[in-house]
C-alpha positions as CSV (number, residue, x, y, z in Angstrom):
1,X,-0.1,0.1,0.0
2,X,1.4,3.4,-0.7
3,X,2.2,6.1,1.8
4,X,-0.3,8.5,0.2
5,X,-2.4,9.3,-2.6
6,X,-3.4,12.6,-4.5
7,X,-7.2,12.1,-4.0
8,X,-8.5,10.5,-0.8
9,X,-11.5,8.4,-1.4
10,X,-14.5,8.7,0.8
11,X,-15.2,5.6,3.2
12,X,-18.1,4.6,5.0
13,X,-17.9,2.0,7.6
14,X,-20.9,-0.2,8.9
15,X,-19.8,-1.3,12.6
16,X,-21.2,-3.3,15.3
17,X,-18.7,-1.8,17.5
18,X,-16.8,-4.3,19.5
19,X,-13.1,-4.5,19.8
20,X,-12.1,-5.6,16.3
21,X,-14.4,-2.9,14.9
22,X,-12.5,-0.3,17.1
23,X,-9.3,-1.7,15.5
24,X,-10.9,-1.3,12.0
25,X,-12.0,2.3,12.8
26,X,-8.6,3.3,14.1
27,X,-6.7,1.9,11.0
28,X,-9.3,3.7,8.8
29,X,-8.5,7.0,10.4
30,X,-4.8,6.5,10.0
31,X,-5.1,5.5,6.3
32,X,-4.1,8.4,4.1
33,X,-5.9,6.8,1.0
34,X,-9.3,7.4,2.4
35,X,-11.4,10.0,4.4
36,X,-13.9,8.5,6.9
37,X,-16.9,10.4,5.9
38,X,-19.5,8.5,8.1
39,X,-20.1,5.4,10.3
40,X,-23.3,3.4,10.4
41,X,-24.0,1.3,13.3
42,X,-25.8,-1.9,13.7
43,X,-26.0,-4.8,16.2
44,X,-24.1,-7.9,16.7
45,X,-21.1,-7.6,19.0
46,X,-23.3,-5.5,21.1
47,X,-26.8,-3.7,20.6
48,X,-26.9,-1.0,18.2
49,X,-27.3,1.7,20.9
50,X,-24.1,0.4,22.4
51,X,-22.5,0.5,19.0
52,X,-23.5,3.9,18.4
53,X,-22.3,5.0,21.9
54,X,-18.9,3.2,21.3
55,X,-18.2,4.6,17.8
56,X,-18.9,8.1,19.0
57,X,-16.6,7.6,22.0
58,X,-14.0,6.2,20.0
59,X,-14.2,8.8,17.3
60,X,-14.0,11.5,20.0
61,X,-10.7,9.7,21.8
62,X,-8.9,9.5,18.3
63,X,-9.7,13.1,17.6
64,X,-12.3,12.9,14.9
65,X,-15.6,13.8,16.7
66,X,-16.8,15.5,13.4
67,X,-17.5,12.2,11.8
68,X,-21.4,11.8,11.7
69,X,-22.6,8.4,13.3
70,X,-25.9,6.9,12.1
71,X,-28.2,4.4,14.0
72,X,-29.0,1.4,11.9
73,X,-30.9,-1.8,12.5
74,X,-31.5,-3.1,15.9
75,X,-32.4,-6.8,14.8
76,X,-32.1,-9.0,12.0
77,X,-34.7,-9.0,9.0
78,X,-37.8,-10.6,10.3
79,X,-37.0,-10.7,13.9
80,X,-39.7,-9.8,16.6
81,X,-37.5,-8.1,19.1
82,X,-34.1,-6.2,19.3
83,X,-30.7,-8.1,19.3
84,X,-29.2,-9.0,22.4
85,X,-25.6,-10.4,22.4
86,X,-25.0,-13.8,23.8
87,X,-23.0,-14.5,27.0
88,X,-19.9,-15.8,24.8
89,X,-20.1,-12.7,22.8
90,X,-20.1,-10.4,26.1
91,X,-17.1,-12.3,27.2
92,X,-15.1,-11.8,24.1
93,X,-15.8,-8.2,23.7
94,X,-16.7,-7.2,27.3
95,X,-20.1,-6.2,28.8
96,X,-19.7,-2.8,27.1
97,X,-18.2,-4.1,23.8
98,X,-14.7,-2.6,24.2
99,X,-13.2,-5.0,26.5
100,X,-14.7,-3.2,29.8
101,X,-12.4,-0.2,29.1
102,X,-13.9,2.8,30.3
103,X,-14.1,5.5,27.7
104,X,-15.0,9.2,28.0
105,X,-18.8,9.6,27.5
106,X,-19.3,11.2,24.1
107,X,-21.3,14.2,23.7
108,X,-25.0,13.8,23.4
109,X,-26.3,14.0,19.6
110,X,-29.0,12.5,17.4
111,X,-28.1,9.5,15.3
112,X,-30.0,9.9,11.9
113,X,-31.5,6.9,10.3
114,X,-28.6,4.6,8.8
115,X,-30.9,3.1,6.0
116,X,-32.0,6.6,4.5
117,X,-28.2,7.5,4.4
118,X,-27.2,4.4,2.8
119,X,-29.9,4.5,0.0
120,X,-28.2,7.7,-1.0
121,X,-24.6,6.5,-1.2
122,X,-22.9,7.6,-4.5
123,X,-20.7,5.6,-6.6
124,X,-17.5,7.2,-5.4
125,X,-18.0,5.7,-2.0
126,X,-16.1,2.9,-0.3
127,X,-18.7,1.0,1.7
128,X,-17.2,-1.5,4.4
129,X,-19.6,-3.5,6.4
130,X,-18.0,-5.4,9.3
131,X,-21.3,-6.8,11.0
132,X,-24.3,-8.4,10.0
133,X,-25.5,-7.3,6.6
134,X,-29.0,-6.0,7.7
135,X,-28.3,-2.3,7.0
136,X,-27.2,-3.1,3.5
137,X,-30.0,-5.4,2.7
138,X,-32.7,-2.9,4.0
139,X,-31.1,-0.3,1.7
140,X,-31.0,-2.4,-1.1
141,X,-34.6,-3.5,-0.7
142,X,-35.6,0.3,-0.6
143,X,-33.3,1.3,-3.5
144,X,-32.6,-1.7,-5.8
145,X,-30.5,0.8,-8.0
146,X,-27.6,0.4,-5.6
147,X,-27.0,-2.9,-7.2
148,X,-25.4,-0.9,-9.8
149,X,-24.4,2.5,-8.5
150,X,-22.3,1.2,-5.5
151,X,-18.8,0.1,-6.1
152,X,-17.8,-3.3,-5.1
153,X,-18.7,-3.5,-1.3
154,X,-16.0,-5.3,0.8
155,X,-17.7,-7.0,3.9
156,X,-16.0,-8.9,6.7
157,X,-18.1,-12.3,7.2
158,X,-18.6,-15.8,6.0
159,X,-16.1,-18.8,5.3
160,X,-15.8,-20.9,2.4
161,X,-12.9,-23.2,2.9
162,X,-13.0,-23.2,6.7
163,X,-15.5,-24.1,9.5
164,X,-17.6,-21.4,11.0
165,X,-16.9,-19.8,14.5
166,X,-20.1,-19.9,15.9
167,X,-21.2,-23.3,14.6
168,X,-19.2,-25.8,12.2
169,X,-20.9,-24.1,9.4
170,X,-21.6,-20.5,10.0
171,X,-19.5,-17.4,10.7
172,X,-20.8,-14.9,13.4
173,X,-21.8,-11.9,11.1
174,X,-23.6,-14.0,8.7
175,X,-25.1,-16.2,11.6
176,X,-26.6,-13.3,13.2
177,X,-28.6,-12.5,10.0
178,X,-28.6,-15.1,7.4
179,X,-31.5,-13.9,5.4
180,X,-29.9,-10.4,5.1
181,X,-26.6,-11.9,4.0
182,X,-28.2,-14.0,1.4
183,X,-30.4,-11.2,0.0
184,X,-27.1,-9.2,-0.3
185,X,-25.2,-12.1,-2.0
186,X,-28.1,-12.8,-4.6
187,X,-28.9,-9.1,-5.4
188,X,-26.2,-9.0,-8.1
189,X,-24.3,-6.2,-6.0
190,X,-20.5,-6.7,-6.7
191,X,-18.9,-7.8,-3.4
192,X,-15.5,-8.7,-2.0
193,X,-16.0,-11.6,1.0
194,X,-13.3,-11.1,3.6
195,X,-14.0,-14.2,6.0
196,X,-12.4,-16.4,8.1
197,X,-10.3,-17.9,5.3
198,X,-8.1,-15.1,5.4
199,X,-8.9,-12.9,8.7
200,X,-7.3,-16.2,10.7
201,X,-4.1,-15.7,8.7
202,X,-3.4,-12.2,10.2
203,X,-2.8,-12.1,13.9
204,X,-2.1,-9.2,16.3
205,X,0.2,-10.1,19.3
206,X,1.0,-8.7,22.9
207,X,4.0,-7.1,21.4
208,X,2.0,-4.9,19.3
209,X,-0.3,-3.8,22.2
210,X,2.9,-3.2,24.4
211,X,4.0,-0.9,21.6
212,X,0.8,1.1,21.5
213,X,0.8,1.5,25.4
214,X,4.3,2.9,25.2
215,X,3.2,5.9,23.0
216,X,1.6,7.1,26.3
217,X,-1.6,8.7,24.7
218,X,-5.3,8.2,26.3
219,X,-6.3,6.4,22.9
220,X,-3.3,4.2,22.8
221,X,-3.9,3.2,26.2
222,X,-7.3,2.4,25.7
223,X,-7.0,0.5,22.4
224,X,-4.1,-1.6,24.0
225,X,-6.3,-2.5,27.1
226,X,-9.1,-3.4,25.1
227,X,-7.2,-5.4,22.5
228,X,-5.4,-7.2,25.4
229,X,-8.7,-8.3,26.7
230,X,-9.7,-9.7,23.2
231,X,-6.1,-11.5,23.0
232,X,-7.0,-13.3,26.6
233,X,-10.0,-14.7,25.0
234,X,-8.2,-15.9,21.9
235,X,-5.7,-17.5,24.3
236,X,-8.5,-19.3,26.2
237,X,-10.5,-20.3,22.8
238,X,-8.0,-20.6,20.1
239,X,-4.6,-20.9,22.0
240,X,-2.4,-22.0,18.7
241,X,-3.3,-18.7,17.1
242,X,-0.9,-16.8,19.3
243,X,-2.7,-13.6,19.2
244,X,-6.0,-12.3,18.1
245,X,-7.3,-12.3,14.4
246,X,-7.9,-9.1,12.8
247,X,-11.0,-9.6,11.1
248,X,-12.4,-6.1,10.6
249,X,-9.1,-4.5,9.9
250,X,-8.3,-6.6,7.1
251,X,-11.8,-6.0,5.4
252,X,-11.2,-2.2,5.7
253,X,-7.5,-2.5,4.3
254,X,-8.6,-4.9,1.5
255,X,-11.2,-2.3,0.3
256,X,-8.5,0.4,0.1
257,X,-5.8,-2.0,-1.5
258,X,-7.6,-5.1,-3.0
259,X,-4.1,-6.6,-4.0
260,X,-3.7,-7.4,-0.4
261,X,-5.9,-10.6,-0.9
262,X,-6.3,-13.1,-3.8
263,X,-9.9,-14.0,-4.5
264,X,-11.8,-16.8,-6.1
265,X,-14.7,-15.2,-8.4
266,X,-17.8,-17.0,-7.4
267,X,-21.7,-16.6,-7.1
268,X,-22.6,-17.1,-3.3
269,X,-25.9,-17.9,-1.5
270,X,-26.5,-18.5,2.4
271,X,-28.2,-21.8,3.6
272,X,-31.3,-20.7,5.6
273,X,-32.6,-24.0,6.7
274,X,-31.2,-26.9,8.9
275,X,-27.8,-27.5,10.7
276,X,-25.9,-25.5,7.9
277,X,-28.1,-22.4,8.5
278,X,-25.6,-19.5,8.0
279,X,-23.3,-21.2,5.6
280,X,-21.9,-19.1,2.7
281,X,-21.4,-21.6,-0.2
282,X,-21.6,-21.4,-3.8
283,X,-24.9,-21.0,-5.5
284,X,-25.7,-24.0,-7.6
285,X,-28.5,-22.0,-9.6
286,X,-25.6,-19.7,-10.7
287,X,-22.5,-22.0,-10.6
288,X,-22.2,-21.6,-14.7
289,X,-22.9,-17.9,-15.1
290,X,-20.3,-16.1,-16.8
291,X,-20.7,-13.2,-14.4
292,X,-19.4,-13.7,-10.8
293,X,-20.7,-11.3,-8.4
294,X,-18.5,-11.8,-5.4
295,X,-14.7,-12.1,-5.1
296,X,-13.9,-14.5,-2.2
297,X,-10.7,-13.9,-0.5
298,X,-8.9,-17.1,-0.1
299,X,-5.3,-15.8,0.4
300,X,-3.6,-12.7,1.9
301,X,-0.2,-11.1,2.1
302,X,0.0,-11.2,5.7
303,X,3.3,-9.6,6.2
304,X,2.6,-6.6,4.1
305,X,-0.8,-6.3,5.7
306,X,0.6,-6.5,9.2
307,X,3.3,-3.7,8.2
308,X,0.7,-1.3,6.7
309,X,-1.9,-2.1,9.6
310,X,0.9,-1.2,12.2
311,X,1.8,2.0,10.4
312,X,-1.6,3.3,10.1
313,X,-2.6,2.6,13.7
314,X,0.4,4.3,14.9
315,X,-0.5,7.2,12.8
316,X,-4.1,7.5,13.9
317,X,-2.8,7.1,17.7
318,X,-0.3,9.9,17.5
319,X,-2.7,12.2,15.6
320,X,-5.4,12.2,18.5
């Protein structure tokens, strides 16, 4: 990835703001190629209201309180009640979603509706969802022309050649709203799937968090503390990994620089019934179609990604 570009491209993140979303937000703010123009929030790692609060608090801590935050879906498509994170998710991300690190309370402000905002996205915007795809599915339902007007959407979710992380078949973001993911993948919208196949190949260690903490800034200490909480859960659940997977940051950086990942062109669907519910799989009805709407990332240049990730996080933490 280059150190800078002549024109910064507008970036919109769609976050269910837990710890890896906080890392994604930080790397976005430290990337000279893009300008973060908005964040839309959803449920998943936390409730949507906690996602809004965490996002605003992190933006203020990182010196960018001006970035607008929108409130999106509070539940999956068709659900009768708002989503509440499970006990395992609360252990991974902490009760407050950011490793139980106390963040300064953000200034009170309205959070406009995310759906209306997303329906009006222009073709120049990079849009990166890192939680359930409910907001995008709702926007496509309200404005089908987004299928042709949006640039390729890079999303974090799914798994093609690996087991899931909430069931043997399903990755968490897709499992939280399989109907939304299926609607997006079948819509014809160009997408790029950054799933467990590649995110489990990029790992952050305690050496990285120690380097952040040594910077001595409030943002650096907070990010290090919440990430150490995340690493502890990985040490318990995935001890062979040696740290925590950088799910959401990889999606952000693969949107900025697609050459970081090697992709398989495919037309995907999501299984909606039975024990494989939530599985991302090639759609047999479109298997022979010449046009493939999804690029499924299966390889990643991990050393190059990690170098760029560290540079950009350091830049964001020193710019607060």
